[in-house]
BALOBA-1460 file (C-alpha; in Angstrom, 3 decimals):
// residues 228
<rec num="1" residu="m" x="35.549" y="132.713" z="161.796"/>
<rec num="2" residu="a" x="32.191" y="131.158" z="162.805"/>
<rec num="3" residu="h" x="31.511" y="127.988" z="160.810"/>
<rec num="4" residu="g" x="27.879" y="128.788" z="160.664"/>
<rec num="5" residu="e" x="28.484" y="132.061" z="158.975"/>
<rec num="6" residu="f" x="30.915" y="130.455" z="156.550"/>
<rec num="7" residu="a" x="28.507" y="127.615" z="155.822"/>
<rec num="8" residu="a" x="25.610" y="129.960" z="155.030"/>
<rec num="9" residu="d" x="27.919" y="131.985" z="152.661"/>
<rec num="10" residu="y" x="29.068" y="128.827" z="151.001"/>
<rec num="11" residu="a" x="25.563" y="127.425" z="150.504"/>
<rec num="12" residu="d" x="24.433" y="130.705" z="149.105"/>
<rec num="13" residu="a" x="27.340" y="130.928" z="146.657"/>
<rec num="14" residu="l" x="26.984" y="127.308" z="145.517"/>
<rec num="15" residu="q" x="23.279" y="127.710" z="144.837"/>
<rec num="16" residu="r" x="23.887" y="130.981" z="142.887"/>
<rec num="17" residu="y" x="26.458" y="129.207" z="140.793"/>
<rec num="18" residu="v" x="24.323" y="126.099" z="140.070"/>
<rec num="19" residu="r" x="21.508" y="128.440" z="138.983"/>
<rec num="20" residu="c" x="23.764" y="130.571" z="136.846"/>
<rec num="21" residu="p" x="27.197" y="128.941" z="136.246"/>
<rec num="22" residu="d" x="29.863" y="131.439" z="135.113"/>
<rec num="23" residu="e" x="33.468" y="132.490" z="135.882"/>
<rec num="24" residu="d" x="32.306" y="134.868" z="138.572"/>
<rec num="25" residu="g" x="30.579" y="132.021" z="140.445"/>
<rec num="26" residu="l" x="33.785" y="129.910" z="140.248"/>
<rec num="27" residu="y" x="35.841" y="132.787" z="141.583"/>
<rec num="28" residu="a" x="33.505" y="133.211" z="144.402"/>
<rec num="29" residu="g" x="34.232" y="129.482" z="145.258"/>
<rec num="30" residu="y" x="37.973" y="130.232" z="145.125"/>
<rec num="31" residu="r" x="37.565" y="133.165" z="147.465"/>
<rec num="32" residu="l" x="35.629" y="131.076" z="149.837"/>
<rec num="33" residu="g" x="38.562" y="128.619" z="149.813"/>
<rec num="34" residu="r" x="40.792" y="131.501" z="150.793"/>
<rec num="35" residu="r" x="38.552" y="132.420" z="153.655"/>
<rec num="36" residu="a" x="38.449" y="128.880" z="154.929"/>
<rec num="37" residu="l" x="42.366" y="128.794" z="154.982"/>
<rec num="38" residu="e" x="42.495" y="132.161" z="156.791"/>
<rec num="39" residu="g" x="39.762" y="131.052" z="159.267"/>
<rec num="40" residu="q" x="41.420" y="127.718" z="159.790"/>
<rec num="41" residu="i" x="38.548" y="125.725" z="158.621"/>
<rec num="42" residu="g" x="39.866" y="122.242" z="157.843"/>
<rec num="43" residu="l" x="39.256" y="120.120" z="154.799"/>
<rec num="44" residu="l" x="36.902" y="117.741" z="156.613"/>
<rec num="45" residu="d" x="34.829" y="120.615" z="157.839"/>
<rec num="46" residu="l" x="34.799" y="122.219" z="154.317"/>
<rec num="47" residu="l" x="33.629" y="118.973" z="152.828"/>
<rec num="48" residu="t" x="30.880" y="118.643" z="155.521"/>
<rec num="49" residu="i" x="29.793" y="122.147" z="154.668"/>
<rec num="50" residu="h" x="29.674" y="121.309" z="150.981"/>
<rec num="51" residu="h" x="27.696" y="118.142" z="151.537"/>
<rec num="52" residu="q" x="25.076" y="120.049" z="153.530"/>
<rec num="53" residu="a" x="24.823" y="122.630" z="150.846"/>
<rec num="54" residu="l" x="24.240" y="119.940" z="148.309"/>
<rec num="55" residu="e" x="20.980" y="118.679" z="149.929"/>
<rec num="56" residu="p" x="18.627" y="121.488" z="148.673"/>
<rec num="57" residu="i" x="20.227" y="121.313" z="145.255"/>
<rec num="58" residu="c" x="19.627" y="117.593" z="144.936"/>
<rec num="59" residu="a" x="16.158" y="117.948" z="146.275"/>
<rec num="60" residu="g" x="15.138" y="120.760" z="144.005"/>
<rec num="61" residu="d" x="13.355" y="120.233" z="140.612"/>
<rec num="62" residu="d" x="15.224" y="123.170" z="138.749"/>
<rec num="63" residu="l" x="17.648" y="120.905" z="136.979"/>
<rec num="64" residu="p" x="18.555" y="117.197" z="136.806"/>
<rec num="65" residu="v" x="20.431" y="115.888" z="139.801"/>
<rec num="66" residu="s" x="23.422" y="114.721" z="137.663"/>
<rec num="67" residu="e" x="23.839" y="118.264" z="136.200"/>
<rec num="68" residu="g" x="23.577" y="119.904" z="139.633"/>
<rec num="69" residu="l" x="26.166" y="117.480" z="141.022"/>
<rec num="70" residu="a" x="28.539" y="118.125" z="138.116"/>
<rec num="71" residu="l" x="28.332" y="121.892" z="138.636"/>
<rec num="72" residu="a" x="28.794" y="121.454" z="142.414"/>
<rec num="73" residu="a" x="31.957" y="119.323" z="141.771"/>
<rec num="74" residu="r" x="33.373" y="122.282" z="139.657"/>
<rec num="75" residu="f" x="32.604" y="124.697" z="142.345"/>
<rec num="76" residu="i" x="34.134" y="122.684" z="145.235"/>
<rec num="77" residu="s" x="37.237" y="122.098" z="143.047"/>
<rec num="78" residu="q" x="37.710" y="125.867" z="142.862"/>
<rec num="79" residu="t" x="37.164" y="126.094" z="146.622"/>
<rec num="80" residu="l" x="39.798" y="123.481" z="147.276"/>
<rec num="81" residu="a" x="42.344" y="125.122" z="144.927"/>
<rec num="82" residu="p" x="43.904" y="127.258" z="147.734"/>
<rec num="83" residu="f" x="44.331" y="124.201" z="149.793"/>
<rec num="84" residu="e" x="46.037" y="122.390" z="146.933"/>
<rec num="85" residu="m" x="48.422" y="125.276" z="146.504"/>
<rec num="86" residu="v" x="49.450" y="125.215" z="150.193"/>
<rec num="87" residu="h" x="49.730" y="121.482" z="150.097"/>
<rec num="88" residu="r" x="52.113" y="121.665" z="147.074"/>
<rec num="89" residu="g" x="54.129" y="124.414" z="148.622"/>
<rec num="90" residu="a" x="54.508" y="122.337" z="151.818"/>
<rec num="91" residu="d" x="55.647" y="119.297" z="149.766"/>
<rec num="92" residu="e" x="58.134" y="121.435" z="147.842"/>
<rec num="93" residu="a" x="59.566" y="122.852" z="151.046"/>
<rec num="94" residu="v" x="59.983" y="119.347" z="152.547"/>
<rec num="95" residu="m" x="61.666" y="118.141" z="149.439"/>
<rec num="96" residu="a" x="64.013" y="121.213" z="149.373"/>
<rec num="97" residu="v" x="64.975" y="120.487" z="153.000"/>
<rec num="98" residu="a" x="65.622" y="116.837" z="152.192"/>
<rec num="99" residu="q" x="67.731" y="117.704" z="149.159"/>
<rec num="100" residu="e" x="69.787" y="120.253" z="151.223"/>
<rec num="101" residu="n" x="70.405" y="117.595" z="153.878"/>
<rec num="102" residu="r" x="71.447" y="115.070" z="151.169"/>
<rec num="103" residu="h" x="73.832" y="117.659" z="149.744"/>
<rec num="104" residu="a" x="75.296" y="118.459" z="153.103"/>
<rec num="105" residu="e" x="75.760" y="114.746" z="153.831"/>
<rec num="106" residu="l" x="77.551" y="114.249" z="150.438"/>
<rec num="107" residu="v" x="79.927" y="117.205" z="151.029"/>
<rec num="108" residu="r" x="80.699" y="115.916" z="154.595"/>
<rec num="109" residu="s" x="81.567" y="112.440" z="153.267"/>
<rec num="110" residu="l" x="83.723" y="113.986" z="150.477"/>
<rec num="111" residu="s" x="85.489" y="116.151" z="153.047"/>
<rec num="112" residu="a" x="86.266" y="113.100" z="155.201"/>
<rec num="113" residu="l" x="87.470" y="111.156" z="152.191"/>
<rec num="114" residu="l" x="89.709" y="113.841" z="150.807"/>
<rec num="115" residu="a" x="91.191" y="114.615" z="154.164"/>
<rec num="116" residu="d" x="92.440" y="110.973" z="154.506"/>
<rec num="117" residu="a" x="96.301" y="111.285" z="154.589"/>
<rec num="118" residu="s" x="96.628" y="107.737" z="153.428"/>
<rec num="119" residu="l" x="95.825" y="108.761" z="149.929"/>
<rec num="120" residu="a" x="99.109" y="110.572" z="149.750"/>
<rec num="121" residu="h" x="100.997" y="107.330" z="149.945"/>
<rec num="122" residu="d" x="99.054" y="105.200" z="147.470"/>
<rec num="123" residu="d" x="100.447" y="103.584" z="144.266"/>
<rec num="124" residu="g" x="97.902" y="105.363" z="142.017"/>
<rec num="125" residu="t" x="94.955" y="103.051" z="142.523"/>
<rec num="126" residu="s" x="93.305" y="104.816" z="145.321"/>
<rec num="127" residu="l" x="93.871" y="108.118" z="143.627"/>
<rec num="128" residu="a" x="91.981" y="106.918" z="140.622"/>
<rec num="129" residu="e" x="89.233" y="105.613" z="142.830"/>
<rec num="130" residu="m" x="89.137" y="108.865" z="144.610"/>
<rec num="131" residu="l" x="88.741" y="110.884" z="141.363"/>
<rec num="132" residu="a" x="85.908" y="108.606" z="140.186"/>
<rec num="133" residu="l" x="84.049" y="108.934" z="143.450"/>
<rec num="134" residu="v" x="84.580" y="112.721" z="143.527"/>
<rec num="135" residu="a" x="83.316" y="113.102" z="139.978"/>
<rec num="136" residu="e" x="80.204" y="110.929" z="140.690"/>
<rec num="137" residu="q" x="79.270" y="112.927" z="143.772"/>
<rec num="138" residu="a" x="79.904" y="116.181" z="142.157"/>
<rec num="139" residu="r" x="77.594" y="115.120" z="139.304"/>
<rec num="140" residu="e" x="74.969" y="114.179" z="141.838"/>
<rec num="141" residu="l" x="75.338" y="117.461" z="143.867"/>
<rec num="142" residu="c" x="74.869" y="119.463" z="140.605"/>
<rec num="143" residu="n" x="72.227" y="117.240" z="139.270"/>
<rec num="144" residu="a" x="74.320" y="116.941" z="136.122"/>
<rec num="145" residu="e" x="74.409" y="114.311" z="133.393"/>
<rec num="146" residu="c" x="78.089" y="114.091" z="133.536"/>
<rec num="147" residu="c" x="81.168" y="115.238" z="135.355"/>
<rec num="148" residu="s" x="84.723" y="115.577" z="134.017"/>
<rec num="149" residu="i" x="88.027" y="115.859" z="135.970"/>
<rec num="150" residu="m" x="91.043" y="116.860" z="133.849"/>
<rec num="151" residu="l" x="94.436" y="116.705" z="135.640"/>
<rec num="152" residu="d" x="97.696" y="117.969" z="134.032"/>
<rec num="153" residu="g" x="99.324" y="115.225" z="132.100"/>
<rec num="154" residu="t" x="96.634" y="112.570" z="132.528"/>
<rec num="155" residu="p" x="93.601" y="111.619" z="130.362"/>
<rec num="156" residu="p" x="90.359" y="113.188" z="131.448"/>
<rec num="157" residu="l" x="88.068" y="111.118" z="133.765"/>
<rec num="158" residu="v" x="84.437" y="111.400" z="132.706"/>
<rec num="159" residu="v" x="81.541" y="110.031" z="134.828"/>
<rec num="160" residu="w" x="78.068" y="109.796" z="133.230"/>
<rec num="161" residu="d" x="74.656" y="109.415" z="134.922"/>
<rec num="162" residu="s" x="73.658" y="105.781" z="134.418"/>
<rec num="163" residu="d" x="70.319" y="107.007" z="133.039"/>
<rec num="164" residu="s" x="71.851" y="109.304" z="130.396"/>
<rec num="165" residu="p" x="73.208" y="108.386" z="127.033"/>
<rec num="166" residu="a" x="76.935" y="108.083" z="126.735"/>
<rec num="167" residu="e" x="76.800" y="110.912" z="124.058"/>
<rec num="168" residu="p" x="74.020" y="113.578" z="124.017"/>
<rec num="169" residu="p" x="72.142" y="113.914" z="120.773"/>
<rec num="170" residu="s" x="73.805" y="116.350" z="118.367"/>
<rec num="171" residu="d" x="70.642" y="118.570" z="118.357"/>
<rec num="172" residu="q" x="70.323" y="118.856" z="122.061"/>
<rec num="173" residu="a" x="71.671" y="122.031" z="123.611"/>
<rec num="174" residu="t" x="73.785" y="121.385" z="126.732"/>
<rec num="175" residu="e" x="75.293" y="123.791" z="129.352"/>
<rec num="176" residu="q" x="78.609" y="123.253" z="131.032"/>
<rec num="177" residu="r" x="79.930" y="124.783" z="134.152"/>
<rec num="178" residu="l" x="83.617" y="124.840" z="135.070"/>
<rec num="179" residu="a" x="85.632" y="124.943" z="138.273"/>
<rec num="180" residu="d" x="89.385" y="125.307" z="138.367"/>
<rec num="181" residu="l" x="91.534" y="122.967" z="140.490"/>
<rec num="182" residu="t" x="93.912" y="125.349" z="142.086"/>
<rec num="183" residu="t" x="96.307" y="124.701" z="145.032"/>
<rec num="184" residu="l" x="96.548" y="127.005" z="148.057"/>
<rec num="185" residu="a" x="99.625" y="128.508" z="146.470"/>
<rec num="186" residu="g" x="97.525" y="129.325" z="143.425"/>
<rec num="187" residu="q" x="99.147" y="126.697" z="141.137"/>
<rec num="188" residu="p" x="96.652" y="125.233" z="138.622"/>
<rec num="189" residu="v" x="96.518" y="121.385" z="138.677"/>
<rec num="190" residu="g" x="93.460" y="120.716" z="136.519"/>
<rec num="191" residu="l" x="89.882" y="121.443" z="135.768"/>
<rec num="192" residu="m" x="86.440" y="120.051" z="136.899"/>
<rec num="193" residu="s" x="83.327" y="120.408" z="134.786"/>
<rec num="194" residu="v" x="79.755" y="119.368" z="134.885"/>
<rec num="195" residu="q" x="77.250" y="119.285" z="131.981"/>
<rec num="196" residu="r" x="73.557" y="118.764" z="131.435"/>
<rec num="197" residu="g" x="70.742" y="119.779" z="129.063"/>
<rec num="198" residu="a" x="67.974" y="121.440" z="130.972"/>
<rec num="199" residu="p" x="67.253" y="123.349" z="133.253"/>
<rec num="200" residu="p" x="70.242" y="125.623" z="133.299"/>
<rec num="201" residu="f" x="72.614" y="125.492" z="136.293"/>
<rec num="202" residu="d" x="71.924" y="127.970" z="139.132"/>
<rec num="203" residu="s" x="74.256" y="129.783" z="141.415"/>
<rec num="204" residu="r" x="73.834" y="127.220" z="144.186"/>
<rec num="205" residu="e" x="74.990" y="124.436" z="141.952"/>
<rec num="206" residu="q" x="78.000" y="126.500" z="140.864"/>
<rec num="207" residu="r" x="78.928" y="127.032" z="144.421"/>
<rec num="208" residu="l" x="78.735" y="123.343" z="145.177"/>
<rec num="209" residu="l" x="80.996" y="122.632" z="142.220"/>
<rec num="210" residu="d" x="83.476" y="125.243" z="143.359"/>
<rec num="211" residu="q" x="83.390" y="123.744" z="146.820"/>
<rec num="212" residu="v" x="84.112" y="120.293" z="145.697"/>
<rec num="213" residu="a" x="86.937" y="121.577" z="143.366"/>
<rec num="214" residu="q" x="88.577" y="123.290" z="146.197"/>
<rec num="215" residu="m" x="88.454" y="120.196" z="148.427"/>
<rec num="216" residu="l" x="89.784" y="118.079" z="145.493"/>
<rec num="217" residu="a" x="92.630" y="120.464" z="144.694"/>
<rec num="218" residu="a" x="93.707" y="120.461" z="148.331"/>
<rec num="219" residu="a" x="93.784" y="116.648" z="148.375"/>
<rec num="220" residu="l" x="95.762" y="116.562" z="145.149"/>
<rec num="221" residu="e" x="98.252" y="119.038" z="146.535"/>
<rec num="222" residu="r" x="98.826" y="116.807" z="149.523"/>
<rec num="223" residu="h" x="98.995" y="113.755" z="147.343"/>
<rec num="224" residu="r" x="101.795" y="115.305" z="145.157"/>
<rec num="225" residu="a" x="103.668" y="116.634" z="148.190"/>
<rec num="226" residu="y" x="104.412" y="113.118" z="149.567"/>
<rec num="227" residu="p" x="107.185" y="111.125" z="147.898"/>
<rec num="228" residu="r" x="106.056" y="107.665" z="146.685"/>
């Protein structure tokens, strides 16, 4: 797109809006923003075009300069709206990739911990520490307020987010997701659960919980198989 053609169209649309401010004029500004994006006109170029289009408005006698500048500010805000949406989308994509990388690192570290054969020979201390660590990382992976691990014949281990209250308010709706702890032979050894208020858990978080539960069940099976 030729910058000169775009600049002329922008100046014309801005002047028409300042003379007769309405929703159609603002929508014209939004469409110009889309054109700028599609034509690869950068923000600096767009702001230069806007500044040049302001000169006849500020030099005219049709309305006070302050009123013209205020209307022009509304117009450019609509023109920049598509840029803002693209910027937010890019930020969200970067944050999503960072979160996925963080989750992958947590799963790898859990896998390495739970594969440590030395846990099979402990006196019970390292097992308790392992369960606490697994519960904390499962809570973080699922973005939950608390995680519980219940093994057969032992009191449940509950890990809360440090920023959450020890007990949720009675009038607050909470959602819970469960994952069975089952050995390779199909023997149930316990249950893992995560809980939070809002938003609801999604399928990805359920898969992460199931993955952690499978790794923990395998580690518990090895732990119980070794004589102590």
